[in-house]
N, C-alpha and C positions, 0 to 999 in steps of 0.2 A: 480478464481480470484487469480492469481498467485503473483502479484507484491510483493516485499519485504514489510514487515509489516509497516515500516516507511521509505518511500522513499524520498530522497532529489533530487532536480534538480537545475541547476545553476541559473535559474531565473523562475519566475512565468510567464508562457506564456501569461496570460491575461493582463499583465502590458504593455501598449503601449509604455512606456518609454524604454522598454528593447527589442524592436524589433531589430533583427540583420540581416544584409544582407552580403552575401559573393559574391564579384565580382571577376571573374577570366578571365584574358585576357593578352596575351603576348604583346599587343600593349600598351605601357606606356601612350601615349597621350590619346587614347580612354579610358583607365582605369581611368585616372584622370577625364575625361569628365563624364563618367558614375557614378563615385563616387559622384560628385557634384550633379547630377540629382537625384540619389537614396536617398542621404542624405536629400533632400528637403522634402521627405515623411516620415521623422521621424525615419529612420533606422540608427542604429550604424553600421559603415562599416568596413569590413575586406577585404583586397585585396590580390590576389595571381597572379603570372605571368604565371603559367602553371597548368595542371591538377593534377600532382603528388603532388605539394605543396597544392593544394586545398583538396586533399584526407587527407593529414596530418591535415589541419585546421579543417576539418569536424570531424575527430576522437577526437579532443580536445574540441569542442564546438557545441552546437545546434544552427542552423540558421533557420530563418523564411522565408528568400527569397534568392534564388540563381540566379545570372546573369552570364552566362557562355558562353565564346566564343567557336565557333564550331571548328575552326582550330587553334590548339596550339601544341607546341613541347611536346614530352614525352608522353602526354596523351591527346587525343582530347576530345572535348565536348560530342560527342555521346557516347564514351566509358565511360567517367566520369559519365554521368547520370545513366548508368547501374549499376555502383558500388554504387552510391548514393541511388538508389531505392532499392538495396539489403540490405542497412543498416536500421535496424528497427527504429532508431532514426530520419532518414531523408526520410523514405519511402513515406511520404505524404507532404514533403516540396514543396512550390510553386517555380517552376524553370522556368526561361526564358532563351532561347538560343539566343546568339548574332551571327550574320552571315554577312559576306560581300556579300553573294550571295542572289539573289532575285528571286529564281526559285521555282516552286511548289515542285519538288523532294526533295530539301533540307528542306523545311518547313514540308513536310509529314514525312520525316525521323526523324526530331526533335520530332514531336508529337508521333510517333511510339516508339521512344527510351525512352520516359518518360518525355519530357518537357511539361509544361502546356501552354506555349506561346513562341513566337519568336519575335525578333527585328532585322531588317536589319540595318547595321551600316550607311546606307545612309538615314535612316529615320530622319525626322525633329524633333526638340525638342518637338513640340506640340504632335506628335504621341507617342513619347517615354513617355512623361508625362502622356498621357491618359492611356497607358498600365501599367505604374507604379501605377497609381491611382487605376486601377482595381486590381492589385496585392495586394496593401495595403488594399483595402476593403475586399478581400477574406481572407487574412491572419487574419485581425481583426475579421471577422466572425468566422473563425475556432477557434480562441482563445476564443471567447465568448462561442462557443459550448463546447470547452474543459473545460472551467470553470464550465459550467452547468453540464457536466458529472462528474466532480470532486465533485461538490456539491451533486449530486444524489448518487454518490458512497458513500460519507460520510454518507448521510442519511440512506442508505441501510445497512451500516456496523457498524455504531456507535450508542451507547446508547445516547439518546438525553440529559438526565440529567447529566450523569457523564463524557461524552466525551470518555469513554472507548469503546472498541469493543463490539458489542452485541452478544447475545447467538448464533444466527444463524451463524454468521461469525466465531465465535469460533469453532463451530462444523465442519464447512467446512474446516477451516484451519488445525485443529487437524487431521481430517481424511485424508487430503492431505499429511500431514507429515508422518502419520503412513503408508500410502500406499507407500511412498518413503523410508520407512525403517529408519526414523529418530529416534534418541534416545530422545523420548518425555517424559517429566516429567510435572505433574500437581500439582499445589498447590491450594487447595480450602480454601476460607476465608468465615467464617460465623460470622456476627456481633452478639454478645451476647445480647439477650433481647432487640433487636432494636425496637420491637413492643411497648415497654414501652415508648420509646422516642416519637414515633408518638402519643401514647395515652396521654402522659403527656404534651408534648410541642407543639403538632400539626404537621401536615404533612409538612408544610412549613419549620419548623425547621429541621425535618427529611430530607427533600430534600436538605437543605443547607449542612447538614453533609455528605450526600452521594456525593454531588457535590465536596465537599472539599476532600473527600477520593479518588474520581476519580483523582483529581489533584495530590494527594499524591502518588498514584500508578504510574502515568506518570512521576513524578519528581524523584522517588526513585527506578526506575527500569532501566535496560539497554535498549538501543535502539532496540536490537534484541529480547527482551522479548515481550510477548503478554499477555495483561491483558484484561479481558472481564467482564462485569456485567452479571452474570449467572442467577440471580433471583432478587427479591426485595431487600434483604440485603445480598446477596451472590455474591462473586466475584471468578473468577478463573484465575490463572496465568499459562501460558504455557512457560516452559523453556527447551531449548535443551542442550544436551551435558554435563550435570552435573551428578555427582555420587549421590546416595541417601542421603549420609551424607551432601553433599553440598546443595542439595535441601532443606533438613530439616533446614540447617543454614539460607538459604534465607527466608524460612517461618517464622522462629523465629525472624529474623531481622525486616522484614516488619510488623509482628504482634506486635512487641514491639513498632515500630514507630507509628502504629495506636493507641496503648494504651496510648502513650504520647501526642497525639493530644488533644487540648482543644477547647471547644466552649463556648461562653458566650451568654446567653439569659437573658435579664433583668439584675439582679444583681447576678445571679447564673452561675457558671462554670460547664461544663459537659464534660465527657470523655466517651469513650466506649471501651470495650475489644473485642477481636476477637479470635475465635477458628479456627485452621487451620488443614488441613489434606493433606497428600501428596500421590502421586501415581507415580510410575516409570515404564515405558514400559519395561525396562531391567529386571525387576523382575517378569514379566508376560509371560506365554506361549501364543504365538500368540496374542499379545496385540491388543485390539480394544478400541474405545472410550467408549462404555458402560462398559467394564471391568475396564478401568482406572477410570471412574467416580465412579464405585462401590467400587474400592479399596480406592479411596480418601475419599468416604463417611465413610467407615469402620474406617479409621484412624481418621477422624474428630470426629465421634461419640465416639471413644475411648478417644480422648483428651477432649471432653466435659464431659465424665464420670469422668476422672481424675481431671478435674477442680472442679467438685462437690464432689469428694472423694479424696482430696489431700493426705491423709495418706494411701491410699490403694496401694497394690501391682499391678502394671500394668498387671502382668500375670493373675490376677483374672478377668480381664475384659472379658466379653463374648458378642460378637456381637449378637444383637437381631435376632433370627432365622427367624422371620416373615419378617424382612428386607432382610435377606440373600435370602430367597425364592423369595421375590418380585424382587430383583435385578437379580436373576438367570433367572426368567421368562422374564424380560425386555431384558436381554442380548440375550436369546434364540430367542425371537420374533424378535428382531432387526436383528440378523444374518440370520434368516430364510427369513425375508423380503428382506434383501440385496441380498441374494442368488436368490430369486425368481425374483427380478428386473433384475439381471444379466442374468438369463436364458431367460427372455422375451425380452431382448434387441434385436431389429430387426437389428441393425448394430453393431455386436460385435467387428468389427475392427475399429470403429470410436472412436477416443480419447474421454474419458469421464472426466468430472471435478471431 
């Protein structure tokens, strides 16, 4: 799942009010005629007089329907559709070729080149309207499918309560970045004594606080940052390209904002503190996700100890050896498992996610 973590597009494809059509023809009279007919089916129209101008228009905007003349100066319709199909944003756009010829060879060439349908310029208005109606129906069907896929993608990658990414997607994304050699930093957030909130106020109140904290993370982080709910009351934030001191500053800033948040239940106001731990791939030899999580845990447990022992020297803190042994075993088992999977891969040259 590669896409950027928060992607924007110029319009929501599922919105029928935003359907766009590009009509390309060097015959100005027919261009006006086609524009009137296509507009009747709810498309917002852009027109071009030749293939090269159409290529420029396509680079600037996404279209839902293309109506392209076959014979044009500078770049003909058959060559234009090959460029269009090679563009990832328009590889599946519905395209109709206009032609003055009414022979089988031209129609077959249009379909083989990448057009979905064709129209002869001698066709009557009834036939043109019928084919445009089919195009409109297929475009709308594709948009409904796209909307369903986006919804399913959201369900598969998002935590339902907080709206943040879920643990599974966090693991996939972090491992992908590490494989690509990215400068990955993690910040672990552990809500202090959150169990008391659920025990005292009830789980509905606890859910409300978690939901509000999810909104706080989204609101107070950069667009390129990645925040996931790692466990019941644990969150993890993935940031790239920062130095350890900068990562620590981000952890302190967000931790302080969480501490300032207030909730009112009945006549009482409540707040909650958070303990953070950071881990930086740049500080680890051959960084892996288990190693980063282990390093973040160690830093988090140290900060919890300092919270309980505020007057102590941080140098006196000693990480629990049982936890160190447990983490080492988890890291070892994970790396052995990954190595075994790689050896058993029957298609080693096949790109893997």
